[in-house]
C-alpha positions as CSV (number, residue, x, y, z in Angstrom):
1,M,23.9,-6.3,-12.7
2,E,23.8,-4.4,-16.0
3,G,23.4,-7.6,-18.0
4,S,20.2,-7.8,-19.9
5,G,17.3,-9.2,-17.9
6,F,19.2,-10.0,-14.7
7,V,17.0,-11.1,-11.8
8,F,18.0,-12.6,-8.5
9,P,17.1,-16.3,-8.2
10,R,13.7,-17.0,-6.6
11,P,15.2,-19.1,-3.7
12,L,17.3,-16.1,-2.7
13,G,14.2,-13.9,-2.8
14,R,12.2,-16.3,-0.7
15,L,15.0,-16.4,1.9
16,V,15.5,-12.6,2.0
17,S,11.7,-12.0,2.3
18,R,11.7,-13.9,5.6
19,L,14.3,-11.6,7.2
20,P,13.2,-8.8,9.5
21,A,12.3,-5.6,7.6
22,F,13.4,-2.9,10.0
23,P,17.3,-3.3,9.8
24,P,17.5,-2.9,6.0
25,S,15.0,0.0,6.2
26,L,17.2,1.7,8.8
27,A,20.3,1.2,6.6
28,F,18.5,2.4,3.6
29,A,17.2,5.6,5.3
30,Q,20.7,6.4,6.5
31,A,22.1,5.8,3.0
32,L,19.5,8.2,1.6
33,N,20.5,10.8,4.2
34,L,24.2,10.4,3.4
35,A,23.7,10.3,-0.4
36,L,20.9,12.9,-0.8
37,G,21.0,14.9,2.5
38,R,23.1,17.8,1.1
39,I,21.9,17.6,-2.5
40,I,18.1,17.8,-2.2
41,P,16.7,20.9,-0.6
42,R,14.6,19.9,2.4
43,E,11.7,22.2,1.4
44,S,11.3,20.2,-1.9
45,L,10.5,17.1,0.1
46,E,7.8,18.8,2.2
47,P,4.9,17.2,0.4
48,L,6.3,13.8,1.5
49,H,6.7,14.8,5.2
50,G,5.0,12.3,7.4
51,K,4.0,10.0,4.6
52,R,4.8,6.3,4.8
53,L,6.9,5.2,1.8
54,E,8.0,1.8,0.6
55,I,10.4,0.7,-2.0
56,R,10.1,-3.0,-3.0
57,V,12.9,-4.9,-4.7
58,T,10.6,-7.5,-6.3
59,D,13.1,-10.2,-7.3
60,L,15.0,-10.0,-4.0
61,G,11.9,-10.1,-1.8
62,L,13.2,-7.0,0.1
63,S,11.2,-3.9,1.1
64,F,12.4,-0.7,2.5
65,H,10.0,1.2,4.7
66,F,10.7,4.9,5.5
67,T,9.3,8.3,6.1
68,V,10.5,11.8,5.3
69,G,10.6,14.6,7.9
70,A,12.3,17.8,8.6
71,A,15.4,15.9,9.8
72,G,15.6,13.8,6.6
73,F,14.8,10.2,6.0
74,S,13.8,7.8,8.8
75,A,13.2,4.1,8.9
76,A,9.7,3.0,9.6
77,R,8.0,-0.2,10.6
78,P,6.1,-1.9,7.8
79,A,2.6,-0.5,7.4
80,A,-0.4,-2.4,6.0
81,A,-0.8,0.2,3.3
82,P,2.0,2.7,2.8
83,D,1.0,6.1,1.3
84,L,3.3,5.4,-1.7
85,A,4.9,2.1,-2.8
86,I,7.4,1.8,-5.6
87,S,8.2,-1.7,-6.9
88,A,10.8,-2.9,-9.4
89,S,13.5,-5.5,-9.8
90,A,17.0,-4.9,-8.3
91,R,18.3,-4.4,-11.9
92,D,15.7,-1.8,-12.8
93,L,16.2,0.1,-9.5
94,Y,19.9,0.1,-10.2
95,L,19.3,1.4,-13.7
96,L,17.0,4.1,-12.3
97,A,19.5,5.1,-9.6
98,S,22.4,5.2,-12.1
99,R,20.2,7.3,-14.5
100,K,20.7,4.7,-17.2
101,E,17.0,4.3,-17.5
102,D,14.2,6.8,-17.4
103,P,11.5,6.3,-14.8
104,D,8.8,7.0,-17.4
105,T,10.2,4.3,-19.6
106,L,10.2,1.8,-16.8
107,F,6.7,2.8,-15.7
108,F,5.1,2.5,-19.1
109,S,6.9,-0.8,-19.8
110,R,5.4,-2.0,-16.5
111,R,8.8,-2.7,-15.0
112,L,8.3,0.1,-12.4
113,V,5.0,-0.1,-10.4
114,V,3.7,2.8,-8.4
115,E,0.9,2.1,-5.9
116,G,-0.9,4.3,-3.4
117,D,-0.9,8.1,-3.8
118,T,0.5,8.5,-7.3
119,E,0.6,12.3,-6.8
120,L,3.3,11.6,-4.1
121,G,5.1,9.5,-6.7
122,L,5.1,12.4,-9.1
123,V,6.4,14.7,-6.4
124,A,9.3,12.3,-5.7
125,K,10.0,11.8,-9.4
126,N,9.9,15.6,-10.2
127,T,12.1,16.4,-7.2
128,L,14.8,13.9,-8.2
129,D,14.5,15.1,-11.9
130,A,15.0,18.7,-10.8
131,V,18.2,18.0,-8.8
132,D,21.5,17.4,-10.5
133,L,22.3,14.1,-8.8
134,P,25.7,12.6,-9.0
135,K,25.9,9.4,-11.1
136,F,25.5,6.3,-8.9
137,T,28.1,3.7,-9.2
138,P,28.6,0.6,-7.0
139,S,32.0,1.9,-5.9
140,L,30.1,4.6,-3.9
141,L,29.1,1.9,-1.5
142,A,32.6,0.7,-0.8
143,P,33.0,0.2,3.0
144,R,35.9,2.6,3.3
145,R,34.0,5.4,1.5
146,V,30.8,4.9,3.5
147,L,32.7,4.8,6.8
148,G,34.5,8.0,5.8
149,L,31.1,9.7,5.0
150,V,29.6,8.6,8.3
151,K,32.7,9.8,10.2
152,A,32.6,13.2,8.5
153,R,28.8,13.6,9.3
154,L,29.3,12.6,12.9
155,F,32.2,14.8,13.6
156,Q,31.3,17.9,11.6
């Protein structure tokens, strides 16, 4: 996905956009809890508590709807107008997650769109910038690794 200008084909995006939104949101919220649960201090996310957030993968036609609470990230049903929506292509979101691209660069080049309460967007950005996040690589999503993390969290 690191190739220059990669986007998912439109027919795939149209197909994915017709699928139910809640299952991917549930998986995404759990992935955030597994990946960030021990790294980001809960108090730094307090300004986001109870807010409806959405991340849109524009070229894939996929949206993740979630909220943040004292227990972490939770999936949410799609809302007419989330408090904060962040949109970008899958490639740009990957570059952002892997820290190969700066959010400001993506924003000012109009490859990252922030809608709704932009102050919440700044809180989220500043929180992630302040934390020394491990570098994201696709191998982190290998089924054996993910199942190991789930097992460790369930049987602590």
